[in-house]
C-alpha positions as CSV (number, residue, x, y, z in Angstrom):
1,X,0.0,0.0,0.0
2,X,1.5,3.4,-1.0
3,X,1.3,6.2,1.5
4,X,0.6,9.8,0.5
5,X,2.3,12.4,2.8
6,X,0.4,15.3,4.2
7,X,1.7,17.8,6.8
8,X,0.5,20.8,8.7
9,X,3.4,23.3,8.8
10,X,4.1,25.2,12.0
11,X,6.7,27.5,10.6
12,X,8.9,27.9,7.6
13,X,12.7,28.1,7.6
14,X,15.5,26.2,5.9
15,X,14.8,23.3,8.2
16,X,11.0,23.2,8.5
17,X,9.3,21.9,11.6
18,X,6.3,19.7,10.9
19,X,3.6,17.9,12.9
20,X,2.6,14.9,10.9
21,X,-0.9,14.1,9.5
22,X,-0.5,10.7,8.1
23,X,-2.4,7.4,8.4
24,X,-1.1,5.4,11.3
25,X,1.2,8.2,12.7
26,X,-0.1,9.4,16.1
27,X,-0.6,13.0,16.9
28,X,2.5,13.6,19.0
29,X,4.8,12.5,16.2
30,X,7.1,15.0,14.6
31,X,9.1,15.3,11.4
32,X,11.7,17.9,10.3
33,X,12.9,18.7,6.8
34,X,16.1,20.3,5.5
35,X,17.4,21.4,2.2
36,X,21.2,20.9,2.2
37,X,23.5,23.5,0.7
38,X,25.5,22.9,-2.4
39,X,28.7,22.5,-0.3
40,X,27.0,19.8,1.8
41,X,25.9,18.0,-1.3
42,X,29.4,18.1,-2.8
43,X,31.6,17.0,0.1
44,X,29.6,16.1,3.2
45,X,27.1,13.6,4.6
46,X,23.8,15.5,4.9
47,X,20.4,15.0,6.4
48,X,17.2,15.4,4.3
49,X,14.6,14.8,7.0
50,X,14.3,13.3,10.4
51,X,11.5,12.3,12.7
52,X,10.3,10.8,15.9
53,X,7.3,8.7,15.2
54,X,4.7,6.9,17.3
55,X,2.7,4.6,15.0
56,X,-0.2,2.2,15.4
57,X,-1.4,-0.7,13.2
58,X,-2.7,1.6,10.5
59,X,0.9,2.6,9.5
60,X,2.0,1.0,6.3
61,X,4.5,2.4,3.8
62,X,5.5,1.2,0.3
63,X,7.7,3.1,-2.1
64,X,9.5,2.4,-5.3
65,X,12.1,5.1,-4.5
66,X,12.8,8.0,-2.1
67,X,16.2,9.4,-3.1
68,X,18.1,8.9,0.1
69,X,19.2,6.3,2.7
70,X,17.1,5.6,5.8
71,X,18.4,5.0,9.2
72,X,15.6,4.1,11.7
73,X,16.0,3.1,15.3
74,X,13.1,1.1,16.8
75,X,12.7,2.4,20.4
76,X,9.7,0.3,21.2
77,X,7.3,-2.2,19.5
78,X,8.2,-4.0,16.3
79,X,7.5,-4.0,12.6
80,X,8.1,-5.8,9.3
81,X,10.6,-4.6,6.6
82,X,10.6,-5.6,2.9
83,X,13.8,-5.0,0.9
84,X,15.5,-7.0,-1.9
85,X,12.8,-9.6,-1.9
86,X,13.4,-10.3,1.8
87,X,11.0,-9.9,4.7
88,X,12.7,-9.1,8.1
89,X,11.2,-8.3,11.5
90,X,12.6,-5.2,13.2
91,X,12.2,-5.2,17.0
92,X,12.9,-2.8,19.8
93,X,16.6,-2.1,20.0
94,X,17.2,-2.8,16.3
95,X,18.3,-0.4,13.6
96,X,16.9,-0.5,10.1
97,X,19.1,0.6,7.2
98,X,17.6,0.9,3.8
99,X,18.8,2.1,0.4
100,X,15.6,4.0,-0.5
101,X,16.8,4.5,-4.1
102,X,15.5,0.9,-4.4
103,X,12.0,-0.5,-3.8
104,X,11.2,-0.9,-0.1
105,X,8.3,-1.2,2.4
106,X,7.7,-1.4,6.1
107,X,4.7,-1.6,8.4
108,X,3.9,-2.1,12.1
109,X,1.3,-3.2,14.6
110,X,2.7,-0.4,16.8
111,X,6.1,1.1,17.3
112,X,8.1,4.1,18.3
113,X,10.9,5.0,16.0
114,X,13.6,7.7,15.7
115,X,14.7,8.0,12.1
116,X,16.5,10.2,9.5
117,X,17.0,10.1,5.7
118,X,20.6,10.9,4.8
119,X,22.7,11.0,1.7
120,X,26.0,12.4,0.3
121,X,29.7,11.7,0.5
122,X,30.1,7.9,0.4
123,X,26.7,6.8,1.6
124,X,26.4,4.2,-1.1
125,X,29.7,2.6,-0.2
126,X,28.9,2.6,3.5
127,X,25.5,1.1,2.9
128,X,27.0,-1.7,0.7
129,X,29.6,-2.5,3.4
130,X,27.1,-2.8,6.1
131,X,24.2,-4.4,4.2
132,X,26.4,-7.1,2.6
133,X,27.5,-8.1,6.1
134,X,24.3,-7.9,8.1
135,X,21.3,-7.1,5.9
136,X,18.9,-4.3,6.5
137,X,18.0,-4.9,10.1
138,X,20.8,-5.0,12.7
139,X,20.4,-5.6,16.5
140,X,22.5,-3.1,18.4
141,X,23.1,-5.3,21.5
142,X,22.6,-2.3,23.7
143,X,25.1,0.0,21.9
144,X,24.0,3.6,22.9
145,X,26.0,5.5,20.3
146,X,23.7,5.0,17.4
147,X,20.4,6.1,19.2
148,X,22.4,9.0,20.7
149,X,23.6,10.2,17.2
150,X,20.1,9.9,15.8
151,X,18.8,11.9,18.8
152,X,21.5,14.6,18.3
153,X,20.6,14.9,14.6
154,X,16.9,15.2,15.5
155,X,17.6,17.9,18.1
156,X,19.8,19.9,15.7
157,X,17.1,20.0,13.2
158,X,14.5,20.8,15.9
159,X,16.5,23.6,17.5
160,X,18.8,25.2,15.0
161,X,17.8,28.3,13.1
162,X,21.0,27.9,11.0
163,X,22.0,24.3,10.8
164,X,25.7,23.4,11.3
165,X,26.0,21.1,8.3
166,X,29.6,20.0,9.2
167,X,28.4,19.0,12.7
168,X,25.6,17.0,11.2
169,X,28.0,15.3,8.8
170,X,30.2,14.3,11.7
171,X,27.3,12.8,13.5
172,X,26.3,10.8,10.4
173,X,29.9,9.6,10.0
174,X,30.0,8.5,13.7
175,X,26.7,6.7,13.2
176,X,27.8,4.8,10.1
177,X,31.1,3.9,11.6
178,X,29.4,2.4,14.6
179,X,27.0,0.6,12.4
180,X,29.9,-0.9,10.5
181,X,31.3,-2.1,13.8
182,X,28.0,-3.7,14.7
183,X,27.8,-5.3,11.3
184,X,31.2,-6.7,11.8
185,X,30.1,-8.2,15.1
186,X,32.8,-6.1,16.8
187,X,31.1,-3.1,18.3
188,X,33.3,-0.1,19.1
189,X,34.5,-0.3,22.7
190,X,33.4,-3.9,23.1
191,X,34.7,-5.6,26.2
192,X,33.5,-9.1,25.4
193,X,36.8,-11.0,26.0
194,X,35.2,-14.2,24.7
195,X,34.7,-12.8,21.2
196,X,37.0,-14.9,19.0
197,X,38.5,-11.9,17.2
198,X,39.2,-10.1,20.5
199,X,41.0,-13.3,21.6
200,X,43.0,-13.2,18.3
201,X,43.9,-9.5,18.7
202,X,44.9,-10.1,22.3
203,X,47.2,-12.9,21.2
204,X,48.8,-10.9,18.4
205,X,49.5,-7.9,20.7
206,X,51.1,-10.3,23.3
207,X,53.2,-12.1,20.7
208,X,54.0,-9.6,17.9
209,X,57.7,-9.8,18.7
210,X,57.8,-13.5,17.8
211,X,57.0,-15.3,14.6
212,X,53.2,-15.5,14.2
213,X,51.7,-17.7,11.6
214,X,48.1,-18.2,10.4
215,X,48.2,-21.7,11.9
216,X,49.2,-20.3,15.3
217,X,46.3,-17.9,15.3
218,X,43.7,-20.5,14.1
219,X,45.0,-23.1,16.5
220,X,44.7,-20.6,19.4
221,X,41.0,-20.2,18.5
222,X,40.5,-23.9,17.6
223,X,39.1,-23.1,14.2
224,X,40.3,-23.7,10.6
225,X,42.8,-21.4,9.0
226,X,40.3,-20.6,6.2
227,X,37.5,-19.7,8.5
228,X,39.8,-17.7,10.7
229,X,41.2,-15.7,7.8
230,X,37.7,-14.9,6.5
231,X,36.3,-14.0,9.9
232,X,39.2,-11.8,10.8
233,X,39.0,-9.9,7.6
234,X,35.3,-9.5,7.9
235,X,35.6,-8.3,11.5
236,X,38.6,-6.0,11.5
237,X,38.9,-4.9,7.8
238,X,42.5,-6.3,7.9
239,X,43.9,-9.6,6.8
240,X,45.7,-11.3,9.7
241,X,49.1,-10.5,8.1
242,X,48.1,-6.9,7.6
243,X,47.0,-6.6,11.2
244,X,50.2,-8.2,12.6
245,X,52.3,-5.8,10.4
246,X,50.3,-2.8,11.7
247,X,50.9,-3.8,15.3
248,X,54.6,-4.2,14.7
249,X,54.9,-0.9,12.8
250,X,53.0,1.0,15.5
251,X,55.3,-0.4,18.2
252,X,58.3,0.4,16.0
253,X,57.2,4.0,15.7
254,X,56.9,4.3,19.4
255,X,60.4,2.8,20.0
256,X,61.9,5.1,17.3
257,X,60.5,8.2,19.0
258,X,61.0,7.2,22.7
259,X,64.2,5.1,22.9
260,X,67.8,5.2,21.7
261,X,67.6,1.6,20.3
262,X,69.2,1.2,16.9
263,X,67.1,0.5,13.8
264,X,68.4,-3.1,13.8
265,X,67.5,-3.6,17.4
266,X,64.0,-2.2,16.9
267,X,63.5,-4.5,13.8
268,X,64.1,-7.6,15.8
269,X,62.3,-6.3,18.9
270,X,59.2,-5.8,16.9
271,X,59.2,-9.2,15.2
272,X,60.8,-8.5,11.8
273,X,63.2,-11.2,10.5
274,X,65.8,-8.7,9.3
275,X,66.7,-5.1,9.4
276,X,66.4,-4.8,5.6
277,X,62.9,-6.3,5.7
278,X,61.9,-3.8,8.5
279,X,63.2,-0.8,6.6
280,X,61.4,-1.8,3.4
281,X,58.1,-2.5,5.2
282,X,58.4,0.7,7.2
283,X,59.0,2.9,4.2
284,X,56.2,1.2,2.2
285,X,53.7,2.2,4.9
286,X,55.0,5.6,6.1
287,X,56.9,6.9,3.0
288,X,59.9,7.5,5.3
289,X,62.8,5.2,6.4
290,X,62.9,4.5,10.1
291,X,65.8,6.9,10.5
292,X,64.0,9.7,8.6
293,X,60.9,9.1,10.8
294,X,63.0,9.3,14.0
295,X,64.3,12.7,12.9
296,X,61.0,14.3,12.0
297,X,59.4,16.3,14.9
298,X,56.0,15.3,16.1
């Protein structure tokens, strides 16, 4: 069922405040609209509209396209989402992420949602990264950052006579970055020491100065090498080899800046098998040799 939008305008400005008159949307719901500047459209993430909805069982939405990406946090209740020929239930505590350039629909028997339509910058790439990992409905497992960012965007639209588009862009960036962490099953700030990838990272940081093989890491977690490699890349964005190299290089930078150890000593201290290999790897990643890096002021 397609829904036609009708609004009673309270006042006009660049971000217009609206109370919603729409089937299934209860009276105390609100929506806010914004027309982004050309600067925002060219280099920033930007918001198109945002709302705080209380809906009953009459609320149904079906669209072929609405040129934006939807982020919707379900505060209470639950609903059903249709996207890419899949039907998914969204419950309280879930986030819904939709590419609204494509056909989509959702409905509820009753829910409270906080939502915004966004676009710009690299929204398409971020959507694909997240959607390909976790689909269009993601449980947040209690992560407060995403609801807080949505709340902040909503309040900025609600209260700002002149919207700080750069601040909004930062909030959207934080929101998408946290969603990517959730999609990777490795939420920012996670303290779950039983998570297999946290165990792997802990092992790497404790043993980076020694030789570490894929077999060592997979055996430590009691899983196959193939599964470990795939899961590690999916979770961290690095291959195991890339992550070990990053840990070693970060420690090497610290030693170069804070000790008088020779380059050769630092190479072996940080797990490289030769001074030459260390220098080559260091320059490849930093564009400086270790000696040059040591001489450059902070």
